[in-house]
N, C-alpha and C positions, 0 to 999 in steps of 0.2 A: 502140217497136217496131215490127218489120219482120212484117205479116202477109201474106200469097199463098196465095188459095184453087186448087186447082187444078181446074178442074170437067169431066166429062169427059158430052158429050152423049151419045151416043149411047145411055150406059147409065144415066144420071142419077146415078153415083156423084161425088163429092166426095172430097178431099185436103186437109191443109191445112199450110204452114209455117209458124210464126211463133215469135217470142223478141226476145230483146235485142240489138239493134247493141251495145252500146256497151261489154256481157261478152262479144259471140261466141258469144252459144250460142242454140242455137235445138232444136228438135223439128217432126218430122215426122207428123201423125196419118193414121190409115190409108192407108199408101200405097199406088199400083197398082204391080203390077212392071213394068207396061209401061214405068214412067215414072220408072227411077231414076234414069240422069243426070239429068233436069231439075232432079230435087226436090236433086243434087249442084251443078250448075252453079248454078242460082238462089243456095242458101246459099254457093259462094264469089264471084257477084258479089256479095253485103253484107258477106263479112267474116267470115262466122257459121261453127263449126261446129256440126255436129248431132250437140248429144249424148244425145238422147232420139227414137227411136219407137214408138208407139205406135200398138197396134190399141185401136179401144173395143170391140172384141165378133172371133169367128172368125168371119168373114167367108162367107158359103155364095154366093154372087152371083158373087163374082169372084179370083183368085188375088189374094191379100196380099202386096207386095212388101216387108213390113216385116222381119221378118227379114233377105234381102239387104242389105238396104240398111242398119242396121243391122252387117251384117259388113265391109260394102263400108268403110265410116268410120268404122267400130269406138265405134258409139253400142250405148248400152243398148238392149234390144229388150224391150216393158212389155205387160203385158195385165194384168187384175185376176188375182188370185191364186186365184181359181174354175175360169179357163178347166182346161177338159182337151184338153191337146196332147203330145203327143209326147218335148219338146222345152224346155231348159232355158231360162228366161224372168224378168227384175225381175217380180216378183211385187208387182202393185197395190193397195192396200186402200180403203177407203173415209175420203173426213176427210184420205188422204195430203196434201201437199205439195210439188211439186216446183217447185226455183228453177231457173229462166234466170239470171242476172243481175236484173236487174229486170225481169223478168215472173218470176208465180210461176204455178200449176195446181192446184187444186183439183182431187182425183178426187171423183167422187161415183157411187156405185154403184146404177145405176139396170138390174135387170136385169125385164127381158118378150119383149125381141126374142129374149134368149139371158140364161140365166143369170149370164154372167160381163160384161154390156155394161154400159160406165159411160158420161157424160158428163164433160167438162173444164172447166172455170170458171177462167177465164184473166182475170190483172188487171196490168195496166201500173203497176207502180207510181211510173214517175216519173211516170205521166199523175194518180196519186191513189189512193186504199188501198181502193177500192170495187170491185168487180168489172167489168167489161169486156162480154165474153162468153163464152158457154157453146156447146163443140161435144156436140151433142146423138147424134151413133152411125145410130142407126137407134132410136132411145127416141123422139125427139120431130123431127117434120117438119114442111117450111110445109104448112099445112092439115091435116095429116092425125098417125098414128103408126106407129111400124114392127109390123107384123106380128107377133103370137107364135106363128104354126104351125111354123116352119119345122125344129122337135122334137116333141120326146111333148109327152102334156100341155096342148093348144096352152090349155083354160077355166083352167088352172091359171095357165099366163104370160098368159094374157094380164089375169088379177086381180094379178097381180106389176107389169107394165104400166101398169095403173089406178093401184097404189098406188106408180111410182116417177115418171109423172107431177104425182099431186095432191100428193107427201108432200116431194118434190125439187125439180124445177122450178119447178111452177107458181108455189114458195112463192118465190122469187129475184125481186125488181126489176123491176116492167115494163121498164124502161130495156136492161135488158139484151137483149143482141144475142143471136141462134139462127142458127148454121151447123152446118146439119146432115150426115148422111153421105150422102144422097141427096134428091135433087128430082123432082120431073117427068120420066116414062123408063125407070123404077126398078121393078120388081116386087118391091120390101121393102115395099113398102105402096100402099093403093090412094087416089084423092082428090091424092098431094101435086101443089101449085103448082113451074107452073116458075119462079117464082122462088125460088131457093134459100141465101133467109135470111129472118128478119123477128126480130122480138122477142115474150118472152115477153108483153109486157101484149096484142100486137096477136091472136098465139094464144087469150090469153083472150079476148078480142071473137069472133073469127072460124074461130075451125080448134072445128067442131061437134062433133067428139067428147071435147073433152074438157069439153062442159059435161052429159055423159051421167052415170047412176048407175055404179054399180058392178056392180050387173050388165044395164042397157041396154049397159054399155061390152062388157061379153065378150060380149054377144048382138052388139054388131054387130061385132065384131073376128074373125067367122064371117065375112065374107065379104071374101073375101081374093082376090085371082089365083092364078094355077096358078104351083107354087115355081119357084122358078127353075132352066133350066133346067142338068143336069151337075153338080146340088145336091151331087149323094153325092161325086162326085169331086173338086169343087172342096175342100168339107169337108175331105178329107181331105186334100189339099194342103195348105191352111191350120191344120190339126193337127199336121202331119209326118207322118203315114202314109202317105202318098205323095210323095215325091220328086220327082218331075221328071212335065211332064205332057205326057210324051212318051207 
């Protein structure tokens, strides 16, 4: 497997490119508009075609490059089926498996940060049949979790987030590596570590939010930073209801 994180230290964001070199297929997850050429160049350098571009949710803090990248390379652009956008996309559903040669990606619907939030459980079949890592988007961070208040019904979404964490992600094996959509410097959560990756086992032991009861968790999630600057315009861009950043 080829695995390449793209870390944006000015905003605390992360994007990921991964796939099967032998079958020349790869995916890009949570692409940034400003770095489309870099994803294309890296895939070409490794002799891989970008066949899937996936956003883990409709982003509120930065302009997604997902649709533009997919159009440039002729790839599928995918979101969870519940995403409310104005354009056509490949609809992903919970439990679906995407095949990238010897790399497989299982879609986990993990709502809470947003209704359409997903995590992606990745297996390298040449390494073994068990999953290797999970891309958690804005659901689970290193040392924190995603904020549930960017839309209405914050307490309801905090409850959904608690269920996604405990019923989906925390049931994964402890040695699964965790690669989130953000790290310290982002406003999409509180108390995130500057280390941009972790493991399920480490988060179980040290992420204080994961040890709280459901009611305690919902109360704690009211302590969030200010919403991202220009959030409404960014959401409109990413939903396709505002076509240019001008």
